[in-house]
N, C-alpha and C positions, 0 to 999 in steps of 0.2 A: 792521451788516452784515445784509443781507437773506438769506432762505433760499437763493436761487440763488447769491449771491456766496459765502456760507458753503460751499455744496457744491462750488463750482469752486476755492476758494482755501484753505479751512481745512486745517490740518495738525496731526497730533499726533506726538509723539516716542516711538518704540519702540526700546528698547535704544540710545538715544542717536542714532537715525537718524530724520530727518523722513519721515512717512508721510501721504499725502493722505487727508482724510476720505472723499472719494469712492471710494477703494479699499476702505475698510471698509464704506461703504454698499452699493457694488456687489456685494460678497461676501455681505452679508446678504440682498440680494434673491436672490442665487444659492442660498443656503442654504434660504430659504423655498420657492424654486421646487422644490428637490430634495425637500423635505418634502411639498409638494403632489403631486409626481409619484409619491412612494412610495404616497400615498393614491389615486392614479390620478384626479386632479381636474384638469379642464381649465385652471383658473387657473394651473397650474404654468407654462404657456407664456408668457402675457403678462407675468407677474411676472419670469420669467427674462429676457425681452427687455429690461426696464428695467435689470437688472443688466448685460446684455451692453453696452448703450449706455454706461453709466458706466465699465465696466472698459476699453472700447476706449480712452477718453481716458487711462487710467492707463498702459497698456502702450506707448502711443506717446509716450514721454517727450519725444523730440526735438520733436514737434509740439505737444503741449499743456504743455510745461514742467513735468513731474513731477520730484520731487526725486531719484529713483533714477538711478543712473549708466548703466544699461543700457536699451537698447530690445529688447523681446521681440516681434518682428514676427509670430512664429507665434502667440503668445498674443493679440496684437491681432487678427490675421487671423481666429482661430477665433471671436472675438466677432461679427465681420461674418457668417461662415458660420453660427454659432449662431442669429443673428437670422433668417436665411433659412430654415434647417431648422425653426426654431420656428414659422414661419408655416405650414409644412406640418403639423407636429405638432399645432398648434392646430386647424387645419382638420380633420384626420383624427379627433382625439379628439372634437371637437364633433359631427362627423357621426355618429360611433359612438354617442355619448351620446343623440343624438336618435333613432337607430334603436333603441336599447335603453330607451326610455321614461325617460330621465333617470337612468339607473343609472351605474355607474362607466364612465369614458369608454373603457376598454380592458380586454380579458380577457388576462392575461399567458399566454404560451406560450413554450416553447423554440424557438429557431430550428431549422430543418431542417438536415440535413447539407449540403445544397446551399447553403443561406443562410449557414451557417458558413464554407464554403469561399470564398464570395464575400467575406465579411468579411475572411478572412485575406489573400486576395489583395489586397483594397483597402488593407488596413493596410500591406502590404509596398510596393505600388506608390505609394500616397499618401505614405508617409514618405520613400521614395527620390526622388520627384518634389519634394516640399517642401524637402528639405534643401539642394540646390544653390541654390534660389531664396532661402532664408532666409539662407544663407551669403553670397550675392551682396549681399544688402540690408544685411548687417552685423549680423544678429540675433545676440545673445549666446547661446552654446549652441545652434547651429543644429540639431544631430542631435536631442537630447532635445526641442527645441522643435518639430521636425518631427513627431515621434511624438505629442506632446501635441495638436497641431493635428489630425493625422489621426485619432487614437484618439477625441478629443472629438467629432468630426463623426460617426464611425461609431457611438459610443455614443448620441448625440442622435437619430440616425436609427433606431437599434434601439429607443429608448424610444418614438418615434412609432409604430413597428410593433408594440409591445407585447412584444418579446422579453425573456424573463428574462435572457438572456445580456448585455444591455447594462449591467447593474450590474458584471459582471466586467470589461468594457472600462474602465469608469470607475475601477475599482480599479487597473488597469494604468496608466492616465493619472496617478492620484494618486501612484503609487509613483515615477514619474519626475518628476512636477511638483514635489513637496515640496523635494527637494534643489536643483533648479534655481532655484526661487523664493527659497530661503533664501540661496543664494549671490548672487543678483541683488539682494538687499535689498527684495524684495517680501514683507515679513513678514505683513501681514494675509492676503494670498492664500495664503501657505505654510501658516499656521495653519488657514485655511479648507479647504485641500486635506486636511489631516489629519482635520478634522471630516467632510469629504465621504468620506473613506476609511471611517471608522466608520459613517457613515450608509449608504454603499453596501453594506456588509456586512449591515446591517439590512434594507435594501431588497431585497437579493437573497434573504434568507431569507424575507421577507414575500411577494415575488412568486412564489417557488418554492412556498410553501404554498398560494397562491391558485391557481397553475396546476394543482397536484395536485387541489385541491378542485373545480375547474371542468372537469377532464378528463372527457370523455364516459365513461360506464360501458361496459365491454365488453359485447358482445351475447352473451346466453346462448343457446346452440343449443337449438332446440325439436325434440324428437324425437316422431315419431308412430309409433303401433304399427299395423301392417297388420292389418286384420280378416280373419281366415281365412274 
């Protein structure tokens, strides 16, 4: 069996259920991408895109003959959107790194109040819009799947913008994703979501510290004395 055939067809058994090797490999790429993102390295984006391509074939079980019983169209759709947003993130971080003489690709900062309001509205509208579409497609668990799709896209965009807040969005996605994936039989992805949750807490603390360290110092008032 060649490497490509192995990647497409190989399975392992977890708790008595068959799991595709490409689900494991795709999640490993996703984990490496998250670690690179924590370190604010541009390679986070292309590495993550490879994982997106592999996981797309996993969550579209009816198309790619995966062993799981359920299709998660929201999970599949987010891989496509991830890929597109990652192109933007890759371009933005690469441009920032060139402008900063090869240093870290982004300087973390908190989103402004206006930006947070936009995120909140986008989360509500996006989830509400995705739910009926996923339900009509027959996606299993359409409501949590709709939030996972919407929250993941917002978190990825926030990462591209360098917002510290994006880690909190990922934690909210993971909190919904773990039980959904466990019930659907996507065990490697569920375990990886748990690992992501811990990694997101670490990343949040690291980016928060960096944002405080790089915050411009307040200007000190200069007082002059009038000469009588």
